[in-house]
N, CA, C and O atoms as CSV, one atom per row, in Angstrom:
chain,resi,resn,atom,element,x,y,z
A,1,MET,N,N,-2.578,-21.430,-23.504
A,1,MET,CA,C,-3.008,-21.017,-22.185
A,1,MET,C,C,-1.778,-20.889,-21.279
A,1,MET,O,O,-0.903,-21.755,-21.268
A,2,LYS,N,N,-1.736,-19.814,-20.538
A,2,LYS,CA,C,-0.639,-19.598,-19.594
A,2,LYS,C,C,-0.978,-20.249,-18.260
A,2,LYS,O,O,-2.148,-20.431,-17.925
A,3,SER,N,N,0.058,-20.597,-17.506
A,3,SER,CA,C,-0.173,-21.178,-16.187
A,3,SER,C,C,-0.549,-20.070,-15.205
A,3,SER,O,O,-0.276,-18.893,-15.437
A,4,LEU,N,N,-1.176,-20.472,-14.115
A,4,LEU,CA,C,-1.517,-19.487,-13.090
A,4,LEU,C,C,-0.264,-18.833,-12.524
A,4,LEU,O,O,-0.265,-17.636,-12.234
A,5,ILE,N,N,0.786,-19.597,-12.369
A,5,ILE,CA,C,2.033,-19.032,-11.832
A,5,ILE,C,C,2.554,-17.928,-12.752
A,5,ILE,O,O,2.975,-16.870,-12.283
A,6,GLU,N,N,2.524,-18.178,-14.069
A,6,GLU,CA,C,2.948,-17.150,-15.031
A,6,GLU,C,C,2.057,-15.915,-14.934
A,6,GLU,O,O,2.541,-14.784,-14.927
A,7,LEU,N,N,0.760,-16.148,-14.860
A,7,LEU,CA,C,-0.172,-15.024,-14.808
A,7,LEU,C,C,-0.011,-14.215,-13.533
A,7,LEU,O,O,-0.068,-12.986,-13.569
A,8,TYR,N,N,0.189,-14.884,-12.412
A,8,TYR,CA,C,0.393,-14.153,-11.158
A,8,TYR,C,C,1.669,-13.316,-11.216
A,8,TYR,O,O,1.695,-12.195,-10.707
A,9,ALA,N,N,2.713,-13.842,-11.823
A,9,ALA,CA,C,3.957,-13.073,-11.971
A,9,ALA,C,C,3.726,-11.852,-12.859
A,9,ALA,O,O,4.220,-10.764,-12.560
A,10,LEU,N,N,2.980,-12.029,-13.946
A,10,LEU,CA,C,2.666,-10.891,-14.816
A,10,LEU,C,C,1.782,-9.887,-14.090
A,10,LEU,O,O,1.958,-8.678,-14.244
A,11,TRP,N,N,0.837,-10.377,-13.303
A,11,TRP,CA,C,-0.036,-9.485,-12.543
A,11,TRP,C,C,0.793,-8.621,-11.595
A,11,TRP,O,O,0.527,-7.429,-11.439
A,12,ASP,N,N,1.784,-9.219,-10.972
A,12,ASP,CA,C,2.661,-8.453,-10.073
A,12,ASP,C,C,3.409,-7.375,-10.843
A,12,ASP,O,O,3.644,-6.286,-10.318
A,13,ARG,N,N,3.783,-7.667,-12.078
A,13,ARG,CA,C,4.514,-6.688,-12.901
A,13,ARG,C,C,3.623,-5.553,-13.383
A,13,ARG,O,O,4.088,-4.421,-13.517
A,14,ILE,N,N,2.358,-5.836,-13.644
A,14,ILE,CA,C,1.488,-4.792,-14.181
A,14,ILE,C,C,1.275,-3.673,-13.156
A,14,ILE,O,O,0.929,-2.549,-13.520
A,15,GLY,N,N,1.479,-3.982,-11.903
A,15,GLY,CA,C,1.367,-2.949,-10.871
A,15,GLY,C,C,2.381,-1.833,-11.035
A,15,GLY,O,O,2.204,-0.748,-10.480
A,16,ASP,N,N,3.437,-2.085,-11.787
A,16,ASP,CA,C,4.469,-1.067,-12.026
A,16,ASP,C,C,4.159,-0.181,-13.227
A,16,ASP,O,O,4.867,0.795,-13.477
A,17,VAL,N,N,3.097,-0.515,-13.978
A,17,VAL,CA,C,2.742,0.268,-15.162
A,17,VAL,C,C,1.842,1.420,-14.724
A,17,VAL,O,O,0.776,1.189,-14.153
A,18,PRO,N,N,2.260,2.658,-14.984
A,18,PRO,CA,C,1.431,3.798,-14.563
A,18,PRO,C,C,0.103,3.833,-15.318
A,18,PRO,O,O,0.021,3.474,-16.492
A,19,ILE,N,N,-0.929,4.277,-14.608
A,19,ILE,CA,C,-2.275,4.422,-15.166
A,19,ILE,C,C,-2.653,5.897,-15.068
A,19,ILE,O,O,-2.400,6.550,-14.055
A,20,VAL,N,N,-3.258,6.407,-16.125
A,20,VAL,CA,C,-3.720,7.802,-16.134
A,20,VAL,C,C,-5.180,7.848,-16.564
A,20,VAL,O,O,-5.664,6.960,-17.267
A,21,ASP,N,N,-5.873,8.897,-16.131
A,21,ASP,CA,C,-7.250,9.121,-16.580
A,21,ASP,C,C,-7.221,9.794,-17.935
A,21,ASP,O,O,-6.502,10.772,-18.144
A,22,GLN,N,N,-8.006,9.263,-18.850
A,22,GLN,CA,C,-8.073,9.834,-20.190
A,22,GLN,C,C,-9.495,9.668,-20.713
A,22,GLN,O,O,-9.963,8.552,-20.937
A,23,GLU,N,N,-10.155,10.767,-20.900
A,23,GLU,CA,C,-11.512,10.748,-21.446
A,23,GLU,C,C,-12.411,9.758,-20.719
A,23,GLU,O,O,-13.007,8.878,-21.340
A,24,SER,N,N,-12.504,9.903,-19.423
A,24,SER,CA,C,-13.395,9.101,-18.577
A,24,SER,C,C,-13.025,7.620,-18.489
A,24,SER,O,O,-13.866,6.811,-18.099
A,25,SER,N,N,-11.820,7.249,-18.830
A,25,SER,CA,C,-11.382,5.865,-18.620
A,25,SER,C,C,-9.932,5.882,-18.160
A,25,SER,O,O,-9.218,6.871,-18.330
A,26,GLU,N,N,-9.518,4.778,-17.581
A,26,GLU,CA,C,-8.148,4.662,-17.108
A,26,GLU,C,C,-7.348,3.869,-18.128
A,26,GLU,O,O,-7.726,2.760,-18.504
A,27,VAL,N,N,-6.245,4.444,-18.570
A,27,VAL,CA,C,-5.409,3.822,-19.591
A,27,VAL,C,C,-3.965,3.760,-19.112
A,27,VAL,O,O,-3.557,4.488,-18.207
A,28,THR,N,N,-3.203,2.870,-19.744
A,28,THR,CA,C,-1.797,2.731,-19.367
A,28,THR,C,C,-0.983,3.912,-19.880
A,28,THR,O,O,-1.254,4.463,-20.947
A,29,ASP,N,N,0.001,4.276,-19.107
A,29,ASP,CA,C,0.932,5.329,-19.500
A,29,ASP,C,C,2.307,4.709,-19.734
A,29,ASP,O,O,3.333,5.387,-19.667
A,30,GLY,N,N,2.303,3.426,-20.005
A,30,GLY,CA,C,3.512,2.676,-20.308
A,30,GLY,C,C,3.088,1.392,-20.998
A,30,GLY,O,O,1.964,0.928,-20.808
A,31,ALA,N,N,3.964,0.821,-21.785
A,31,ALA,CA,C,3.641,-0.425,-22.488
A,31,ALA,C,C,3.702,-1.593,-21.508
A,31,ALA,O,O,4.458,-1.563,-20.537
A,32,PHE,N,N,2.902,-2.613,-21.773
A,32,PHE,CA,C,2.899,-3.836,-20.974
A,32,PHE,C,C,2.647,-5.005,-21.906
A,32,PHE,O,O,1.612,-5.069,-22.569
A,33,LEU,N,N,3.603,-5.937,-21.956
A,33,LEU,CA,C,3.527,-7.071,-22.867
A,33,LEU,C,C,3.250,-6.580,-24.282
A,33,LEU,O,O,4.008,-5.765,-24.808
A,34,HIS,N,N,2.183,-7.058,-24.903
A,34,HIS,CA,C,1.855,-6.648,-26.269
A,34,HIS,C,C,0.897,-5.468,-26.297
A,34,HIS,O,O,0.472,-5.045,-27.372
A,35,PHE,N,N,0.548,-4.928,-25.129
A,35,PHE,CA,C,-0.383,-3.803,-25.034
A,35,PHE,C,C,0.391,-2.488,-25.126
A,35,PHE,O,O,1.317,-2.265,-24.346
A,36,PRO,N,N,0.026,-1.618,-26.066
A,36,PRO,CA,C,0.726,-0.341,-26.202
A,36,PRO,C,C,0.285,0.671,-25.148
A,36,PRO,O,O,-0.715,0.473,-24.459
A,37,ILE,N,N,1.029,1.730,-25.036
A,37,ILE,CA,C,0.633,2.859,-24.197
A,37,ILE,C,C,-0.760,3.297,-24.631
A,37,ILE,O,O,-1.058,3.351,-25.825
A,38,GLY,N,N,-1.602,3.606,-23.669
A,38,GLY,CA,C,-2.952,4.060,-23.980
A,38,GLY,C,C,-3.989,2.954,-23.982
A,38,GLY,O,O,-5.150,3.197,-24.314
A,39,THR,N,N,-3.588,1.737,-23.616
A,39,THR,CA,C,-4.541,0.624,-23.553
A,39,THR,C,C,-5.416,0.788,-22.309
A,39,THR,O,O,-4.917,1.092,-21.226
A,40,GLN,N,N,-6.709,0.587,-22.472
A,40,GLN,CA,C,-7.605,0.662,-21.324
A,40,GLN,C,C,-7.299,-0.464,-20.345
A,40,GLN,O,O,-7.063,-1.609,-20.731
A,41,ARG,N,N,-7.309,-0.105,-19.086
A,41,ARG,CA,C,-6.979,-1.065,-18.033
A,41,ARG,C,C,-7.898,-2.287,-18.087
A,41,ARG,O,O,-7.444,-3.413,-17.884
A,42,GLU,N,N,-9.179,-2.069,-18.358
A,42,GLU,CA,C,-10.128,-3.179,-18.405
A,42,GLU,C,C,-9.809,-4.167,-19.529
A,42,GLU,O,O,-10.075,-5.361,-19.391
A,43,GLU,N,N,-9.250,-3.691,-20.627
A,43,GLU,CA,C,-8.860,-4.589,-21.719
A,43,GLU,C,C,-7.771,-5.555,-21.255
A,43,GLU,O,O,-7.799,-6.743,-21.576
A,44,ILE,N,N,-6.823,-5.031,-20.503
A,44,ILE,CA,C,-5.749,-5.878,-19.979
A,44,ILE,C,C,-6.313,-6.856,-18.962
A,44,ILE,O,O,-5.913,-8.020,-18.942
A,45,TRP,N,N,-7.227,-6.412,-18.123
A,45,TRP,CA,C,-7.850,-7.300,-17.144
A,45,TRP,C,C,-8.582,-8.447,-17.842
A,45,TRP,O,O,-8.472,-9.599,-17.425
A,46,ARG,N,N,-9.326,-8.133,-18.901
A,46,ARG,CA,C,-10.045,-9.181,-19.646
A,46,ARG,C,C,-9.067,-10.182,-20.258
A,46,ARG,O,O,-9.344,-11.380,-20.304
A,47,TRP,N,N,-7.918,-9.682,-20.728
A,47,TRP,CA,C,-6.906,-10.570,-21.298
A,47,TRP,C,C,-6.422,-11.555,-20.240
A,47,TRP,O,O,-6.305,-12.750,-20.509
A,48,PHE,N,N,-6.138,-11.056,-19.033
A,48,PHE,CA,C,-5.695,-11.936,-17.951
A,48,PHE,C,C,-6.722,-13.040,-17.712
A,48,PHE,O,O,-6.358,-14.214,-17.636
A,49,GLU,N,N,-7.984,-12.684,-17.595
A,49,GLU,CA,C,-9.015,-13.683,-17.318
A,49,GLU,C,C,-9.182,-14.676,-18.466
A,49,GLU,O,O,-9.546,-15.829,-18.236
A,50,ALA,N,N,-8.924,-14.247,-19.683
A,50,ALA,CA,C,-9.061,-15.135,-20.840
A,50,ALA,C,C,-7.914,-16.137,-20.945
A,50,ALA,O,O,-8.014,-17.108,-21.695
A,51,GLN,N,N,-6.835,-15.918,-20.211
A,51,GLN,CA,C,-5.664,-16.783,-20.316
A,51,GLN,C,C,-5.785,-18.078,-19.529
A,51,GLN,O,O,-5.117,-19.063,-19.846
A,52,HIS,N,N,-6.636,-18.085,-18.502
A,52,HIS,CA,C,-6.769,-19.289,-17.676
A,52,HIS,C,C,-8.110,-19.232,-16.951
A,52,HIS,O,O,-8.459,-18.193,-16.391
A,53,PRO,N,N,-8.868,-20.332,-16.953
A,53,PRO,CA,C,-10.197,-20.308,-16.331
A,53,PRO,C,C,-10.175,-20.097,-14.813
A,53,PRO,O,O,-11.177,-19.670,-14.239
A,54,ASP,N,N,-9.058,-20.386,-14.164
A,54,ASP,CA,C,-8.977,-20.202,-12.711
A,54,ASP,C,C,-8.411,-18.847,-12.306
A,54,ASP,O,O,-8.277,-18.569,-11.115
A,55,PHE,N,N,-8.078,-17.999,-13.279
A,55,PHE,CA,C,-7.627,-16.648,-12.961
A,55,PHE,C,C,-8.877,-15.785,-12.860
A,55,PHE,O,O,-9.469,-15.405,-13.870
A,56,ILE,N,N,-9.267,-15.484,-11.636
A,56,ILE,CA,C,-10.483,-14.716,-11.386
A,56,ILE,C,C,-10.067,-13.358,-10.842
A,56,ILE,O,O,-9.562,-13.242,-9.726
A,57,LEU,N,N,-10.289,-12.341,-11.654
A,57,LEU,CA,C,-9.802,-11.002,-11.347
A,57,LEU,C,C,-10.225,-10.522,-9.966
A,57,LEU,O,O,-9.405,-10.004,-9.209
A,58,GLY,N,N,-11.496,-10.690,-9.636
A,58,GLY,CA,C,-11.979,-10.228,-8.337
A,58,GLY,C,C,-11.212,-10.846,-7.184
A,58,GLY,O,O,-10.923,-10.172,-6.195
A,59,GLU,N,N,-10.880,-12.124,-7.306
A,59,GLU,CA,C,-10.104,-12.805,-6.270
A,59,GLU,C,C,-8.668,-12.309,-6.246
A,59,GLU,O,O,-8.115,-12.033,-5.181
A,60,VAL,N,N,-8.069,-12.198,-7.423
A,60,VAL,CA,C,-6.665,-11.777,-7.502
A,60,VAL,C,C,-6.500,-10.361,-6.932
A,60,VAL,O,O,-5.509,-10.063,-6.266
A,61,MET,N,N,-7.470,-9.508,-7.198
A,61,MET,CA,C,-7.398,-8.137,-6.680
A,61,MET,C,C,-7.511,-8.096,-5.152
A,61,MET,O,O,-7.090,-7.126,-4.521
A,62,GLN,N,N,-8.081,-9.153,-4.564
A,62,GLN,CA,C,-8.176,-9.259,-3.110
A,62,GLN,C,C,-6.985,-10.012,-2.515
A,62,GLN,O,O,-6.914,-10.220,-1.304
A,63,GLY,N,N,-6.052,-10.418,-3.378
A,63,GLY,CA,C,-4.867,-11.138,-2.902
A,63,GLY,C,C,-5.044,-12.636,-2.842
A,63,GLY,O,O,-4.174,-13.340,-2.330
A,64,ILE,N,N,-6.168,-13.144,-3.361
A,64,ILE,CA,C,-6.415,-14.588,-3.354
A,64,ILE,C,C,-5.775,-15.196,-4.592
A,64,ILE,O,O,-6.006,-14.727,-5.706
A,65,ARG,N,N,-4.995,-16.209,-4.407
A,65,ARG,CA,C,-4.342,-16.889,-5.527
A,65,ARG,C,C,-4.567,-18.381,-5.393
A,65,ARG,O,O,-4.439,-18.963,-4.316
A,66,ARG,N,N,-4.908,-18.980,-6.522
A,66,ARG,CA,C,-5.152,-20.425,-6.576
A,66,ARG,C,C,-3.907,-21.123,-7.118
A,66,ARG,O,O,-3.180,-20.561,-7.937
A,67,PHE,N,N,-3.671,-22.330,-6.666
A,67,PHE,CA,C,-2.543,-23.096,-7.177
A,67,PHE,C,C,-2.995,-24.523,-7.440
A,67,PHE,O,O,-3.630,-25.156,-6.597
A,68,ALA,N,N,-2.655,-25.020,-8.632
A,68,ALA,CA,C,-2.929,-26.409,-9.035
A,68,ALA,C,C,-4.391,-26.772,-8.836
A,68,ALA,O,O,-4.704,-27.878,-8.394
A,69,GLY,N,N,-5.293,-25.844,-9.163
A,69,GLY,CA,C,-6.713,-26.135,-9.079
A,69,GLY,C,C,-7.274,-26.156,-7.678
A,69,GLY,O,O,-8.421,-26.558,-7.484
A,70,VAL,N,N,-6.500,-25.735,-6.696
A,70,VAL,CA,C,-6.953,-25.730,-5.316
A,70,VAL,C,C,-7.735,-24.447,-5.070
A,70,VAL,O,O,-7.243,-23.357,-5.360
A,71,SER,N,N,-8.932,-24.565,-4.544
A,71,SER,CA,C,-9.741,-23.384,-4.243
A,71,SER,C,C,-9.170,-22.671,-3.027
A,71,SER,O,O,-8.521,-23.282,-2.178
A,72,PRO,N,N,-9.422,-21.374,-2.956
A,72,PRO,CA,C,-8.912,-20.615,-1.807
A,72,PRO,C,C,-9.601,-21.009,-0.512
A,72,PRO,O,O,-9.286,-20.463,0.545
């Protein structure tokens, strides 16, 4: 399991990966971590949430970040 700090840093980096529309879904146009070009964005999002129980995508997308189990 990755720490929230690690995940937040990776989340900040994924913003630099271009996304393109391909056959009615959004996929990466660049590699990110172990995900190759053409990975669906939702697959990467699910991976983030699976790495730590306190990483909640909806909150992170709103700029909410938790630290050391502290609720926002």
